C-alpha positions, 0 to 999 in steps of 0.5 A: 775755132774759138770764135765759132764755139763762142757764137754757138754757145751764145746762140744756144744761151739765147735759145735757152733763155727765151725758151725758159721765159716763155714757158714760165709766163705761158698759162698752163696747162700747156698743149703740144702746140704751145711747146711748138710756139715756144720752140719756134719763137726761141729759134727765131730769136736765136737766129736773129741774134746770130745774124745781127752778131755776124753782120755787125762783126764780120761785115764791116762794110757800110752797105752790106746788102747792096753792091754798086754796079760799075758804070759802063 
């Protein structure tokens, strides 16, 4: 429970930080499409960070994405 909460809060924090940075540095006046881009990039960064954290902590195997087949 605590690990899940920590992952969720960390992901939200990354989303918020990336959003604030992009809103701060994008030239104004901003349109609706600019906010769509900010949200999309922030979501991508947050999900990428969550993916990397889960792969590096949960999956300790050497080859996470490949499984060797048994030879017949």
